[in-house]
C-alpha positions in Angstrom: 105.5 114.3 178.0 107.8 111.8 176.8 105.3 108.9 177.0 102.7 111.0 174.8 105.5 112.0 172.0 106.5 108.3 171.9 102.7 107.2 172.0 102.5 109.8 169.1 105.6 108.5 167.3 104.4 105.1 167.5 101.0 106.1 166.2 102.6 108.3 163.4 104.4 104.7 162.5 101.6 102.7 162.5 99.6 104.9 160.5 102.6 105.3 158.1 102.8 101.8 157.9 99.0 101.4 157.2 99.3 103.9 154.5 102.1 102.3 152.7 100.1 98.7 152.9 97.1 100.7 151.7 99.0 102.0 148.9 100.8 98.7 148.1 97.3 97.5 148.0 96.1 100.0 145.6 99.2 100.0 143.5 98.7 95.9 143.2 94.7 96.3 142.3 95.7 99.1 139.6 98.6 96.8 137.9 96.1 94.0 138.1 93.4 96.1 136.6 95.9 97.5 134.0 96.7 93.9 133.1 93.3 92.8 132.9 92.6 95.4 130.5 95.3 95.0 128.4 94.6 91.1 128.2 90.8 91.8 127.2 91.9 94.6 124.8 94.4 92.3 123.3 91.6 89.6 123.2 89.3 92.1 121.6 92.0 93.0 118.6 92.4 89.5 118.0 88.7 88.8 117.7 88.7 91.9 115.5 91.2 90.7 113.2 89.7 87.0 113.0 86.6 88.9 112.3 88.1 91.2 109.8 90.0 88.3 108.0 87.0 86.2 107.4 84.8 89.3 106.3 87.7 89.6 103.8 87.8 85.9 102.9 84.0 85.9 102.2 84.0 89.3 100.4 86.9 88.0 98.0 84.8 84.9 97.6 81.5 87.1 96.7 83.5 89.1 94.1 84.9 85.9 92.4 81.6 84.3 92.3 80.2 87.9 90.7 83.0 87.6 88.5 82.1 84.5 86.9 78.5 85.0 86.8 79.3 88.1 84.8 81.4 86.4 82.5 78.7 83.8 81.9 76.1 86.7 81.2 78.5 88.0 78.7 79.5 84.7 77.0 75.4 84.0 76.8 74.5 87.5 75.3 77.3 86.8 72.8 76.0 83.6 72.2 72.5 84.7 71.8 73.6 87.5 69.9 75.3 85.4 67.2 72.7 83.2 66.8 70.3 86.2 65.9 72.8 87.5 63.6 73.0 84.0 61.9 69.2 83.8 61.9 69.0 87.2 60.1 71.4 86.4 57.9 69.6 83.0 57.0 66.4 85.2 56.7 67.9 87.8 54.3 69.6 85.3 52.3 66.4 83.7 51.6 64.4 86.9 50.7 67.1 87.7 48.4 66.9 84.2 47.0 63.0 84.4 46.6 62.5 88.0 45.7 65.7 89.3 43.9 64.3 91.8 42.3 62.5 93.5 45.6 65.8 93.2 47.3 67.8 95.3 44.7 65.2 97.7 44.9 65.1 97.9 48.5 69.1 98.2 48.5 68.8 100.9 46.2 66.3 102.6 48.2 68.5 102.1 51.7 71.4 103.4 49.7 69.9 106.5 48.2 68.3 107.4 52.0 71.9 107.3 53.3 73.7 109.5 50.5 70.8 111.9 51.0 71.3 112.1 54.8 75.2 112.3 54.1 74.6 115.2 51.8 72.3 117.0 54.2 74.8 116.6 57.2 77.4 117.7 55.0 75.7 121.0 53.8 74.5 121.7 57.3 78.0 121.0 58.7 79.7 123.7 56.0 76.9 126.3 56.6 77.3 126.1 60.4 81.1 127.1 59.9 
């Protein structure tokens, strides 16, 4: 019986030793896996940060281009409006010089029409209260 107790004790000791080694290997494997996972996550975050930075720089550049295009369009529109108003002024001046009587009659008609509209709106405004 002593031999068998010693044999069982040796077997238990061997099993415990094997279990400890297996646990140590599992812990080492887990640490390696966690380390690798953290490394990959760090690389992924660095890549995302880089991509985000590039995207923001591109967005800023595109916004700047659009801003300058908008400013150019407004400037072109203002130039065209200025040219049209000068042309209209020149045309009106020429017409007044060549047809002064018609011009005075047209101005009087426009003035009378505006006064009629003012009177109409004034009456509607007072009667609406």
